[in-house]
C-alpha positions, 0 to 999 in steps of 0.5 A: 500500500503506497502512501501519497505525499501531498505538499503545500509549497507557498502562499501569497496574499495580494490586495486589490491593487496588486500589493503582496501583503503576505508571502510564506513558503514551506516546502518550496525547493526551487527558488526564482532567479529574481528578487522577491519584488519581481516575483510578486509582480510576475505572479500578480500579473499572471493572475490578472492575465489569466482572469482576463483570459477566462472572462473573455473566453467563457462560452456563456455570459457568466461570471466564470472565475479562474480557480486553478491551473496545473503544470506537470510539477505543481498546481496553483490554487486561487481564491478572490474575496468580494473585497478583491483580496487574492489568495494563491496557494501553490501545491503539488499535484496530489492535493486536489481542490483547496478552495475551502482551505483558501476560504478558511484562511481568509474567513477564519484566520485573515479576518480574525487576525488582521481585519479585527486587529486594531494594530493592523493597517489595511493595505499594508504587509501583514506583520502579525505573529498571531496571523503567522502562527495561526496560519502555520497551525491551521495548515500543518494540521491538514492532511495535505501538509 
């Protein structure tokens, strides 16, 4: 009986203007040959392009949303809140659908630790030890971690 390993590589949180508010990596083995700022701009630009492509190519007049894409090596999972926050979770291919996990990160951790925190300023990078520790605790208790 084979055990399938599942992995979370990294998480990005962007605001509606494309500013990366939070980045954390766990089991990422390959690093980009560019600065963190360049990587964040590249990821956000790609998200914007994919969202535009999905909207334009939809065969019906619906609010089709981009939720993920897969390569031969990883899966990028995407969730956008009604306020325009964008959560991007990169995983390996064995993980499956993580939309509920992204919603929980937003609704149960981000809202509690950032939005309701009077010391956090909206639109600025998240520098909350409480947010980081609750995120790590939440993810490390998942089967996919």
